[in-house]
C-alpha positions, 0 to 999 in steps of 0.5 A: 881801476885806481891803483893801489900801490906803486913800485917796480917790478926787480928782476936780475938787474931789471927794474920795472916800474909798476902800479898794482890794481885789485884784479876781483871785488866782491859783489855780496849785497851789504847790510848795516844793521838797524833797530828793528823796531825804527829803522835807526842805524847801530853804532858801536863805540870802542870804551875802555874796559878800566874807566868806562869813557869812550875812547878816540880813534887817535888814542888806540894802539895796538896791543899783544897780549900774553898767556898771563893776560899782560899786555905788550903795547906797541905804538905806531913809532914801534912799527915804522921801524921795523924793516920791509926790504920789500916796500916799494919792489916786489922782488922776484926770488926764483922761479918753479914750475906753476903746478907747484905753486898749489891753489890752497896758497893763494890768497888776493890777485892784483894786475899789474901796469906798467909806467910808460918808461917801462912797457918795453921791459915789462912785454919782454917780461910777461913774455919770456914769463909766459912762454917758459910755463912757469911761475915767478916767486917773488916778495912783497909788501903791500899794507905794512905787511910782507907777502910771499906772491906768484906772478903769472901772466893772464890776458896779457898782463902780469897777474901777482897773486899774493900766498900764504906763508907754509905755516898759515896752511894748516895741515889736515888731521883726519882720523879717516887718513890713517884707516885702511879703506879697500876700494874696488877696481869695478868701483874705482872704473865706475867712478873714473867713467862718470867723471868723464861724461860729466867733464867740459870745459869750464866757463865762468860766464856760465854760473850766477850767483842764484842768492844774491840776484834773489835777495836783490829781487826781495829788495828790489820788491820793497822798494817799489812796494814803496816799504822804506823806512826813514828814521826819524830826524833824518832829513830827506837826501837833497835829489841829485842834479842831472847832467845837461844834454850835452847834444842840445849844448853842442847844437845851440853852440853851432847855432850860434857860431854859424849867425854869428858869421852869417851876420857879421857879429864879432867872435865875442858877440857870438860867443856870449849869444852861444854861451846864452844859448847853452844856459838855456838847453842846460836849463831845460834838460834840468828842468825835463826830470823835475817835470816827470816827477811831479806827473807821477806823483800827481798820478799816484 
């Protein structure tokens, strides 16, 4: 994994240097928009609605539109001057019972990893937090935006969950909430009985994205059936070089070294011969996939 942020957890007078890593990833199949007729990619260009000219990205700024249609233009300099107190800190504000941080507030999850100098302080904070049964409510700035966050422990790692601000969570406003709907006690007991019957431990590994798997199968079938379109004007990609067989290279090196020891050759001579043998082994390893591809084309 590659870290996306480096800073420190600020906990009272304790400062723990950490890095952040995305804890989740989307596995959706990515599609490009293409021309149905020839499979060519669709491009989007940025045009100015006033003069119709294409605008380079370097000339694009952020604009806040007023109800009158007028625009407040903000430059990078305007945004750079905004105070981000927690720019490189995860500032712990207080601790709260875990059940009070409702799932609806959760936005995105990250793993934290301590720097070598902060491992002991990290483990101390992790163990104390886990034993407390609470979450640490904090503030952190990610991608030029300050966010509320919760720190909790999962699999021995302190995770950071960015949270929505209270005004970003909508209030449920539905008519049935004001209706006086009577539920009979017998119905309630039967519903509770059904819930008990269907209750089991949650094991996420038993669930699969059936739609994605079916879509992958459709794509694979088209690939195997050679239902592939290369838009006109595009060259076929160069075949990637196959990695050399490391075992063969090492075997040639050992054999050359032993041969040199028996014949009394100098270390330089043995090294030169080992390099030649290794190069030959590498060429053989790279030639194998090419021959197999040639045979497949011939049989086709």
